[in-house]
C-alpha positions as CSV (number, residue, x, y, z in Angstrom):
1,X,141.9,58.9,50.2
2,X,144.0,59.3,53.4
3,X,147.2,58.6,51.5
4,X,146.2,61.1,48.8
5,X,145.6,63.7,51.6
6,X,149.0,63.1,53.1
7,X,150.7,63.3,49.7
8,X,149.0,66.7,49.1
9,X,150.1,67.9,52.5
10,X,153.7,66.8,51.9
11,X,153.8,68.8,48.7
12,X,152.2,71.8,50.4
13,X,154.7,71.6,53.2
14,X,157.7,71.6,50.9
15,X,156.3,74.5,48.8
16,X,155.7,76.6,51.9
17,X,158.7,75.5,54.0
18,X,156.6,73.9,56.7
19,X,157.9,70.9,58.8
20,X,155.9,67.8,57.8
21,X,156.1,66.7,61.4
22,X,153.5,69.4,62.2
23,X,150.9,67.4,60.4
24,X,149.9,64.8,63.0
25,X,146.8,63.3,61.4
26,X,144.9,60.4,62.7
27,X,143.5,58.0,60.1
28,X,140.1,57.8,61.8
29,X,136.8,57.5,59.9
30,X,133.8,59.2,61.5
31,X,130.7,59.3,59.4
32,X,128.8,61.5,61.9
33,X,131.1,64.5,61.7
34,X,129.2,67.4,60.0
35,X,130.1,71.0,59.8
36,X,129.2,73.9,57.5
37,X,132.3,76.1,57.5
38,X,134.4,76.2,54.3
39,X,137.7,76.0,56.1
40,X,138.3,74.2,59.5
41,X,141.5,73.3,61.3
42,X,142.2,71.8,64.8
43,X,145.7,72.2,66.2
44,X,147.4,70.9,69.3
45,X,147.9,74.2,71.2
46,X,151.0,72.9,72.9
47,X,152.9,71.3,70.0
48,X,151.4,73.0,66.9
49,X,150.5,69.6,65.4
50,X,147.5,69.7,63.0
51,X,145.1,67.1,64.2
52,X,142.2,67.7,61.8
53,X,141.6,70.0,58.8
54,X,139.5,70.6,55.7
55,X,140.6,73.5,53.4
56,X,142.8,74.6,56.4
57,X,145.5,76.0,54.1
58,X,143.1,77.8,51.7
59,X,143.4,81.6,51.7
60,X,140.3,83.3,52.9
61,X,139.2,86.6,54.4
62,X,139.8,86.7,58.2
63,X,137.4,89.5,59.3
64,X,137.9,90.5,63.0
65,X,140.0,87.6,64.0
66,X,142.7,89.8,62.6
67,X,142.5,91.5,66.0
68,X,144.3,88.6,67.6
69,X,147.4,89.7,65.8
70,X,146.8,93.3,66.8
71,X,146.5,92.2,70.5
72,X,149.6,90.0,70.2
73,X,151.8,92.9,68.9
74,X,150.5,95.2,71.7
75,X,151.3,92.7,74.3
76,X,154.8,92.1,72.8
77,X,155.7,95.8,72.5
78,X,154.0,97.6,75.4
79,X,155.5,97.1,78.8
80,X,153.1,99.1,80.9
81,X,149.4,98.3,80.0
82,X,148.3,101.1,82.3
83,X,149.7,103.8,80.0
84,X,147.0,106.1,78.6
85,X,145.8,105.9,75.0
86,X,144.1,108.9,73.3
87,X,141.8,108.3,70.3
88,X,142.7,110.3,67.2
89,X,140.3,111.6,64.6
90,X,141.6,109.0,62.1
91,X,141.1,106.1,64.6
92,X,137.4,106.8,65.2
93,X,136.6,107.5,61.5
94,X,135.4,104.0,60.6
95,X,132.4,102.9,58.4
96,X,129.0,103.0,59.9
97,X,128.5,99.3,59.5
98,X,131.6,98.4,61.4
99,X,131.6,97.1,65.1
100,X,132.9,99.6,67.6
101,X,133.3,100.4,71.3
102,X,131.7,103.8,70.8
103,X,134.6,106.1,72.0
104,X,135.2,109.6,70.6
105,X,138.1,111.7,69.3
106,X,140.2,112.9,72.2
107,X,138.8,110.3,74.6
108,X,141.4,108.6,76.8
109,X,141.5,105.0,78.2
110,X,144.4,102.7,79.3
111,X,146.1,100.2,76.9
112,X,144.6,97.4,79.0
113,X,141.1,98.8,78.6
114,X,141.7,99.2,74.9
115,X,142.7,95.5,74.7
116,X,139.3,94.6,76.2
117,X,137.6,96.9,73.7
118,X,139.6,95.3,70.8
119,X,138.8,91.7,71.7
120,X,135.3,91.8,73.5
121,X,133.0,94.1,71.4
122,X,135.5,93.9,68.5
123,X,135.9,97.7,68.4
124,X,137.5,98.7,65.1
125,X,138.3,102.2,66.2
126,X,140.2,100.6,69.2
127,X,142.3,98.4,66.9
128,X,143.3,101.5,64.9
129,X,144.1,103.5,68.0
130,X,146.3,100.6,69.3
131,X,148.1,100.4,66.0
132,X,148.8,104.1,66.1
133,X,150.1,103.9,69.7
134,X,152.5,101.0,69.0
135,X,153.9,102.1,65.6
136,X,152.9,105.8,65.1
137,X,150.6,105.0,62.1
138,X,148.4,102.2,60.8
139,X,150.6,101.5,57.8
140,X,153.6,101.1,59.9
141,X,151.8,98.8,62.3
142,X,150.4,96.7,59.4
143,X,154.0,96.2,58.2
144,X,154.9,94.9,61.6
145,X,151.9,92.6,61.6
146,X,153.0,91.0,58.4
147,X,156.6,90.7,59.6
148,X,155.4,89.0,62.8
149,X,153.1,86.6,60.8
150,X,156.1,85.5,58.7
151,X,158.1,84.9,61.8
152,X,155.4,82.7,63.2
153,X,155.3,80.6,60.0
154,X,152.0,82.2,58.8
155,X,153.3,82.5,55.3
156,X,149.9,82.5,53.5
157,X,148.7,85.6,55.4
158,X,148.7,89.3,54.4
159,X,147.2,92.0,56.5
160,X,146.2,95.4,55.2
161,X,144.7,96.9,58.4
162,X,144.7,96.0,62.1
163,X,141.0,95.4,62.5
164,X,139.9,93.0,59.7
165,X,137.7,95.4,57.7
166,X,137.5,94.6,54.0
167,X,140.6,95.6,52.1
168,X,142.3,94.5,48.9
169,X,144.9,91.9,49.5
170,X,143.9,91.0,53.1
171,X,143.8,87.2,53.5
172,X,144.9,84.3,55.8
173,X,144.3,80.6,56.3
174,X,142.9,78.6,59.2
175,X,146.4,77.2,59.7
176,X,148.0,80.6,59.9
177,X,145.4,82.1,62.3
178,X,145.9,79.0,64.5
179,X,149.7,79.8,64.6
180,X,149.0,83.4,65.6
181,X,146.5,82.3,68.2
182,X,149.1,79.9,69.6
183,X,151.5,82.8,70.1
184,X,148.8,85.0,71.7
185,X,147.7,82.5,74.3
186,X,151.2,82.5,75.7
187,X,150.3,85.8,77.3
188,X,148.3,85.4,80.5
189,X,146.6,88.8,79.9
190,X,145.3,87.7,76.6
191,X,143.9,84.5,78.1
192,X,142.2,86.6,80.9
193,X,140.7,88.9,78.4
194,X,139.2,86.4,75.9
195,X,137.8,84.4,78.9
196,X,135.9,87.5,80.1
197,X,132.1,87.6,79.3
198,X,131.6,91.2,80.3
199,X,134.0,94.1,81.2
200,X,133.0,97.4,82.8
201,X,134.8,100.2,81.2
202,X,135.4,102.9,83.8
203,X,134.4,106.6,83.3
204,X,136.8,108.6,81.0
205,X,137.6,112.2,80.4
206,X,134.7,112.4,78.0
207,X,132.2,110.0,79.5
208,X,131.1,110.0,83.1
209,X,129.4,106.6,83.4
210,X,130.6,103.0,83.2
211,X,130.1,101.2,79.9
212,X,129.7,97.4,79.9
213,X,131.5,95.6,77.1
214,X,130.0,92.3,76.1
215,X,132.2,89.5,74.6
216,X,130.8,88.6,71.1
217,X,131.9,84.9,71.7
218,X,128.7,83.1,72.7
219,X,130.6,80.0,73.7
220,X,131.9,81.6,76.9
221,X,128.5,82.9,78.0
222,X,126.8,80.3,80.4
223,X,123.4,81.6,79.5
224,X,123.9,81.0,75.7
225,X,122.9,77.7,74.0
226,X,126.3,77.6,72.4
227,X,128.1,77.7,75.7
228,X,130.9,75.1,76.3
229,X,132.7,74.7,79.6
230,X,135.8,73.6,77.6
231,X,136.2,76.8,75.6
232,X,138.6,79.1,77.4
233,X,138.0,81.9,75.0
234,X,138.4,83.1,71.4
235,X,137.8,85.8,68.8
236,X,134.8,86.1,66.5
237,X,134.7,87.8,63.1
238,X,132.2,88.8,60.4
239,X,132.1,90.7,57.1
240,X,130.0,90.0,54.1
241,X,133.1,88.7,52.2
242,X,134.4,86.6,55.1
243,X,131.1,85.4,56.5
244,X,131.5,84.2,60.1
245,X,134.9,83.3,61.4
246,X,136.1,82.1,64.8
247,X,139.3,81.1,66.4
248,X,139.0,79.4,69.8
249,X,141.2,78.0,72.6
250,X,139.8,74.9,74.4
251,X,141.0,72.7,77.2
252,X,139.7,69.3,78.4
253,X,141.7,67.1,80.7
254,X,145.4,67.1,79.6
255,X,144.6,68.3,76.1
256,X,144.7,71.9,74.8
257,X,143.3,72.7,71.3
258,X,143.1,75.6,69.0
259,X,140.0,75.4,66.7
260,X,139.7,77.8,63.7
261,X,136.7,78.0,61.4
262,X,136.5,80.3,58.4
263,X,133.6,81.3,56.0
264,X,130.8,79.9,58.1
265,X,127.1,80.6,57.8
266,X,125.2,82.4,60.5
267,X,125.7,80.6,63.9
268,X,127.8,77.8,62.3
269,X,131.0,79.2,63.5
270,X,129.9,78.2,67.1
271,X,128.3,74.9,66.3
272,X,131.1,73.8,64.0
273,X,133.6,74.7,66.6
274,X,131.8,72.5,69.2
275,X,131.5,69.6,66.8
276,X,135.2,69.7,65.9
277,X,136.3,70.2,69.5
278,X,134.3,67.2,70.8
279,X,135.4,65.0,68.0
280,X,139.2,65.7,68.5
281,X,139.0,65.6,72.3
282,X,137.2,62.2,72.1
283,X,139.8,61.0,69.5
284,X,142.7,62.0,71.7
285,X,141.3,60.5,74.9
286,X,140.5,57.2,73.1
287,X,144.1,57.1,71.9
288,X,145.4,58.0,75.3
289,X,143.4,55.2,76.9
290,X,144.6,52.7,74.3
291,X,148.3,53.7,74.8
292,X,147.9,53.3,78.5
293,X,146.4,49.9,78.1
294,X,149.1,48.8,75.7
295,X,151.8,50.0,78.2
296,X,150.3,47.9,81.0
297,X,150.1,45.0,78.6
298,X,153.8,45.3,77.7
299,X,154.8,45.6,81.3
300,X,152.9,42.6,82.4
301,X,154.3,40.5,79.5
302,X,157.8,41.5,80.5
303,X,157.2,40.5,84.1
304,X,155.8,37.0,83.0
305,X,158.7,36.5,80.6
306,X,161.2,37.3,83.4
307,X,159.4,34.8,85.7
308,X,159.3,32.0,83.1
309,X,162.9,32.5,82.0
310,X,164.1,32.0,85.6
311,X,162.4,28.5,85.4
312,X,164.5,27.6,82.4
313,X,162.2,28.7,79.6
314,X,163.9,30.5,76.8
315,X,162.6,33.8,75.5
316,X,161.6,32.0,72.3
317,X,159.6,29.4,74.2
318,X,157.8,32.1,76.2
319,X,157.0,34.2,73.1
320,X,155.7,31.0,71.4
321,X,153.4,30.4,74.3
322,X,152.2,34.0,74.2
323,X,152.0,34.5,70.4
324,X,148.3,33.7,70.0
325,X,146.8,35.2,73.2
326,X,148.9,38.4,72.9
327,X,147.8,38.9,69.3
328,X,144.2,38.5,70.3
329,X,144.6,41.0,73.1
330,X,146.2,43.6,70.8
331,X,143.4,43.1,68.4
332,X,140.9,43.6,71.2
333,X,142.4,47.0,72.0
334,X,142.0,48.0,68.4
335,X,138.4,46.9,68.3
336,X,135.8,49.6,68.7
337,X,132.4,49.0,70.3
338,X,129.3,50.4,68.6
339,X,128.7,54.0,69.7
340,X,126.8,54.3,73.0
341,X,123.9,56.7,73.4
342,X,125.1,60.3,74.3
343,X,125.9,60.7,77.9
344,X,124.8,63.6,80.1
345,X,127.2,66.5,79.5
346,X,128.6,66.5,83.1
347,X,129.3,62.7,83.0
348,X,131.2,62.5,79.7
349,X,134.7,62.9,81.0
350,X,134.1,60.7,84.1
351,X,132.7,57.8,82.0
352,X,135.7,58.0,79.6
353,X,138.1,57.7,82.5
354,X,136.2,54.8,84.1
355,X,136.2,52.9,80.8
356,X,140.0,53.3,80.5
357,X,140.4,52.0,84.0
358,X,138.2,48.9,83.4
359,X,140.1,48.1,80.2
360,X,143.5,48.2,81.9
361,X,142.3,46.2,84.9
362,X,140.8,43.6,82.7
363,X,144.0,43.2,80.7
364,X,146.1,42.9,83.9
365,X,143.9,40.1,85.2
366,X,144.1,38.3,81.8
367,X,147.9,38.6,81.8
368,X,148.1,37.1,85.3
369,X,145.9,34.1,84.2
370,X,148.0,33.7,81.0
371,X,151.2,33.7,83.1
372,X,149.9,31.0,85.4
373,X,148.7,28.9,82.4
374,X,152.1,29.2,80.7
375,X,154.0,28.1,83.8
376,X,151.5,25.2,84.3
377,X,151.9,24.0,80.7
378,X,155.6,24.3,80.7
379,X,155.8,22.3,84.0
380,X,153.7,19.5,82.6
381,X,155.7,19.4,79.4
382,X,158.9,19.0,81.4
383,X,157.4,16.1,83.3
């Protein structure tokens, strides 16, 4: 099954001019992994490697995660985010069912405030106004969106508007959205905005009171059941055609992930993201601990070999003495203990680190003992 998957990915990569090295899959079976989204993909946010995916390259409707690309272009093209933006009649003329920030024609706010309105409450009129500000018109901005997507390698994406409202020919993939998110998180302002639970919009020329904008991403609200301390931020989306969508940026320890889920049932965009995030983080930390243990093992073997060779033992004799015990130790590192009961949330990372330390310490002690036994056996044999 895994070989078949890699073969399919290889064919896809050649057809879409994607570097096969970007597919960094782990052949790791996990019967307990359950999610409801039709398309999921987890990417290493630093390298772009795909660590896990199901239907991650299937074209689907994006809904409001489209606004990540809108924000990216604004941040790339606008130098001064304190410049004023005035809402046109066209920008505020959106369907009644669409999410909005509730601004009016002729109202003025800054570009920075508009970015908050675009990403937190997912204001569709704000996305339109930003498009008009950057390119003069929505069609011109959409052309720029598709051009930038192609530059990023998002070749199975086509935008028809800057906000993600239903439109003929608008589609993307979990992989493509992850690439766009990877570019967006390079901007500190973007990271600051998506990590903000609430933003108070100051009074404007048409509205005398503050308006509080709430982030639609429940995973960054500490009072929400879906809250996760590892989620830095993200962007939600919903239309009837797209169902729930979500692209997230997460960090735990030394690992940074982008998790994208498309076509999810109600609430599953958050729960699926949590399941995928925990699974991949655990997988990476397990691999990291194993590699560290193997490194210590190799270093200790090298030291013992250097010691025994100074006593007259050849490299072949030393390796012969170590063939069986070293093989056993390598196999032990590959062996996985039965899963332990879930740990308390605030102890998970600490326990993982402690387990790695115990493993490495145990191996080092065994290596020293094996070295002493080798020298003893070799000395007796010479006598």
